[in-house]
C-alpha positions in Angstrom: 121.4 156.7 90.8 122.1 153.4 89.3 120.6 150.0 90.0 122.6 147.0 91.0 124.3 145.2 87.9 122.6 142.1 86.4 123.9 138.9 88.4 126.0 136.4 86.5 123.8 133.4 85.2 125.1 131.1 88.1 123.9 133.2 90.7 120.7 134.6 89.0 118.1 135.3 91.8 114.5 133.6 91.3 111.5 134.6 93.0 108.3 132.9 93.2 105.3 132.8 95.5 102.2 130.8 96.1 98.9 131.8 97.6 97.8 129.8 100.8 94.0 130.2 99.6 93.5 126.5 100.3 94.9 123.1 100.0 97.8 122.6 97.8 97.1 120.0 94.9 98.9 118.2 92.1 98.7 121.2 89.8 100.3 123.4 92.2 103.2 120.6 92.6 103.9 120.2 89.0 103.3 123.8 88.1 105.2 125.6 90.7 106.7 123.5 93.3 108.7 120.8 91.4 110.3 123.2 89.2 111.2 125.7 92.2 112.6 122.5 94.1 114.9 121.6 91.4 116.1 125.2 90.9 117.6 125.1 94.7 120.9 123.7 93.4 121.2 126.1 90.3 120.5 129.7 91.6 119.6 132.0 94.4 116.0 131.3 95.2 113.3 133.5 97.2 110.3 131.7 97.5 107.3 133.1 99.6 103.9 132.3 101.1 101.5 135.1 99.6 99.0 135.7 102.4 98.6 139.3 101.6 97.6 138.3 98.1 95.2 135.6 99.4 93.3 138.1 101.4 91.5 138.9 98.2 89.6 135.4 98.4 90.1 134.3 102.0 88.1 136.5 104.6 88.5 134.2 107.6 91.6 135.2 109.7 92.1 132.0 111.4 91.8 130.0 108.2 94.2 132.2 106.6 96.8 131.7 109.2 96.2 128.0 109.3 96.5 127.7 105.4 99.9 129.7 105.5 101.2 127.3 108.1 100.1 124.3 105.9 101.5 125.6 102.8 104.8 126.0 104.6 104.7 122.5 106.0 103.8 121.2 102.4 106.9 122.9 100.8 109.1 121.5 103.7 107.9 118.1 103.0 108.2 118.0 99.2 111.8 118.9 99.7 112.4 122.5 100.1 115.7 123.2 101.8 115.6 126.3 104.0 119.4 126.3 104.2 119.6 126.7 100.4 116.5 128.7 99.7 115.1 131.9 101.2 111.7 130.8 102.5 109.2 133.2 104.1 105.7 134.5 104.5 104.7 137.6 102.7 103.2 139.7 105.8 106.4 139.2 107.6 108.1 141.7 105.3 107.1 145.2 106.3 108.9 146.7 103.4 106.4 145.1 100.9 103.4 147.5 101.9 105.6 150.5 102.0 107.0 149.6 98.6 103.5 148.9 97.2 102.2 152.2 98.1 105.2 154.0 96.4 104.8 152.2 93.2 101.2 152.9 93.3 101.9 156.5 93.3 103.3 156.2 89.8 101.3 153.4 88.3 98.9 154.5 85.6 95.3 153.7 86.1 94.9 152.6 82.6 97.7 150.1 83.1 95.7 148.4 85.9 92.5 148.6 83.8 93.8 146.6 81.2 94.8 143.6 83.3 93.2 140.5 82.4 93.0 138.9 85.6 90.9 141.6 87.1 88.6 141.4 84.3 88.3 137.7 84.6 87.5 137.6 88.2 84.9 140.3 88.2 83.4 138.5 85.3 83.2 135.5 87.5 81.4 137.4 90.5 84.3 138.6 92.3 83.6 141.9 94.1 85.4 144.5 92.3 87.2 145.9 95.2 90.7 147.9 95.5 92.6 144.9 96.7 91.7 142.9 93.4 92.3 145.8 91.2 95.6 146.9 92.7 96.7 143.3 92.9 99.5 143.9 90.1 101.0 146.7 92.2 101.4 144.5 95.2 103.0 141.8 93.0 105.3 144.2 91.6 106.5 145.1 95.0 107.0 141.4 95.6 109.2 141.2 92.8 111.1 144.4 92.8 112.1 144.4 96.4 114.6 141.7 96.1 116.3 142.8 92.6 114.6 139.6 91.2 116.2 138.6 87.9 113.8 135.9 86.9 110.1 135.1 87.9 108.8 131.7 86.6 105.1 132.0 85.6 102.5 130.3 83.6 101.6 131.6 80.0 98.4 132.9 81.6 100.5 135.0 84.1 103.0 136.6 81.6 101.0 140.0 81.8 101.7 140.3 85.3 105.5 140.3 84.7 104.9 142.9 82.0 102.9 144.9 84.3 105.8 144.8 86.8 108.4 145.9 84.1 106.0 148.7 83.2 105.8 150.0 86.8 109.5 149.5 87.3 110.4 151.4 84.0 107.9 154.4 85.2 109.8 154.7 88.5 113.3 154.8 86.8 111.8 157.3 84.3 110.7 159.6 87.3 113.5 159.0 89.7 116.6 157.5 88.1 117.7 153.9 87.6 116.2 152.6 90.7 114.9 149.1 89.7 116.5 146.2 87.4 113.9 144.7 85.0 112.8 141.2 85.9 112.4 138.5 83.1 109.5 136.1 83.0 110.5 132.4 82.7 107.4 130.9 81.0 106.4 127.3 82.0 103.7 125.8 79.6 103.1 123.1 82.3 101.4 125.4 84.7 98.3 125.6 82.3 98.2 122.1 81.4 97.6 119.8 84.5 94.2 118.8 84.3 91.6 118.6 87.2 89.1 115.8 87.5 86.8 117.6 85.3 89.3 118.1 82.4 89.6 121.9 83.0 92.8 123.4 84.4 93.2 122.0 88.0 92.3 124.8 90.3 91.2 125.2 93.8 88.5 127.8 92.5 86.8 125.1 90.2 86.8 122.3 93.0 88.4 119.8 90.8 91.5 118.9 92.4 93.6 116.1 93.7 94.9 117.3 96.8 98.5 116.9 97.4 98.4 115.3 101.1 94.8 113.9 101.0 94.4 110.6 102.8 94.6 107.6 100.6 90.9 107.1 100.7 90.0 110.6 99.8 92.6 110.6 97.1 91.1 107.6 95.6 87.7 109.0 95.6 88.8 112.0 93.7 90.5 109.9 91.1 87.6 107.6 90.6 85.3 111.0 89.9 87.5 111.9 86.7 85.1 112.8 84.0 85.4 110.7 80.8 83.3 109.9 77.9 80.6 107.2 77.5 83.0 104.7 75.6 82.4 101.1 76.6 84.8 98.8 77.8 85.5 97.1 74.7 85.6 100.4 72.6 89.0 102.0 71.4 89.6 105.1 73.2 91.8 108.3 72.3 94.6 108.8 74.8 95.4 112.3 73.3 92.3 114.0 75.1 92.2 111.9 78.0 92.5 113.6 81.5 93.5 110.1 82.9 96.5 109.6 80.7 97.5 113.1 81.3 97.9 112.8 84.8 99.3 109.4 84.5 102.0 110.8 82.4 103.1 113.0 85.3 103.8 110.1 87.9 104.3 107.0 86.0 107.2 105.7 83.9 107.5 106.4 80.3 107.0 102.7 79.5 104.0 102.5 81.6 102.5 105.4 80.0 103.1 104.0 76.4 101.4 100.8 77.6 98.3 102.7 78.8 98.1 104.5 75.7 98.4 101.4 73.5 95.4 99.9 75.8 93.5 102.9 75.2 93.6 102.5 71.5 93.1 98.8 71.5 90.0 98.8 73.4 89.0 96.0 76.0 89.9 98.1 79.3 87.3 100.3 80.9 88.0 103.7 82.4 87.4 102.4 85.9 90.5 100.0 85.5 92.5 102.9 84.1 91.6 105.1 87.1 92.6 102.5 89.6 96.1 102.2 87.8 96.2 106.1 88.0 95.5 106.0 91.8 98.2 103.4 92.5 100.8 105.6 90.8 99.7 108.8 92.4 99.6 107.4 95.7 103.0 105.6 95.2 104.5 109.2 94.2 102.7 111.2 97.1 103.0 108.6 99.8 106.7 109.1 100.9 106.2 112.9 100.8 103.1 112.3 102.9 105.2 110.6 105.7 107.8 113.2 105.8 105.1 115.9 106.1 103.8 113.8 109.4 107.5 113.9 110.6 108.0 117.5 110.1 104.7 118.5 111.8 105.6 116.6 114.8 108.6 118.8 115.4 106.8 121.5 117.2 107.5 125.0 116.2 109.9 124.0 113.3 107.9 125.3 110.6 107.6 129.0 112.3 111.3 128.9 113.0 112.0 128.3 109.5 109.7 131.2 108.3 111.0 133.5 110.7 114.8 132.9 109.7 113.8 133.1 105.9 112.0 136.6 106.6 115.2 137.8 108.3 117.1 136.9 105.2 114.5 138.3 102.8 114.4 141.7 104.8 118.1 142.0 104.7 118.2 141.7 100.9 115.0 143.9 100.7 116.4 146.5 103.0 119.1 147.2 100.6 116.7 147.8 97.8 114.4 150.0 100.0 117.3 152.2 100.9 117.8 152.9 97.4 114.4 153.4 96.7 113.8 155.8 99.8 116.9 157.8 98.7 115.4 158.1 95.2 111.9 159.3 96.0 113.0 161.6 99.1 111.7 159.5 101.9 113.5 159.6 105.3 116.6 161.7 106.2 
């Protein structure tokens, strides 16, 4: 039993997912969405809405269903092309829970006990249930089902790919060469988009700039950015400023340089800098917000896209599952 040969660089298969656990924000866009959208012309891309994973934090069925629809709408508004990209909802792929169980039968308990995410979330008060503990196995199923070559992740998620490789290796040692081993592509920017409190921007911290918030709500959030107590006339350090870091994401380089100079010179207050940041963020997000409204008005279009994407994902995953079932002894 041998796995499929590695794909040439030009046709390498990328896989990435995002949880529908709340409204997407600027950190999601620059950390995951923007690189994913730019990759559509370069590689074979499989992007999914991880609603099964989101069940670890969203315990309201209607909210989860609505969140999944909203995330799909957000991606389409941001520029995802369903003709070039396989875009689907995780729960529409029944092979995922099947593969999750198969992988779980060979996953060492100690491997899961060493996972940082489980330790971190339980330390923050999350109930230590099976879903949270076995999260890496479900994630491995997501990755391995499609013979993924590359999985873009932040530095803080490197361990997830290492665990996937360990599980795949365990299956290969037990049943023969069933899975190819995916490679991580580390994007440092995932961990460096700051929230309005200076921490990493995250829904769980409540410090986000929502991607499609109305202008008034967006402006209110920007004006809440935490700063030090420097007076208007005081020189300020741009290096550690959340305002400058966010401005750098959406403004032209010469405008960023000008803001940094004004920080160092003094004479401009944080309130003025925040207003300037809001104008740039609104100018960046405004056109996407308009596209989102146009797409939302197209009736069942979003669900049609997800259904078509699921069919393509199942076709690719079906080939892998045939290989898996044959190797482990399931079916005829």
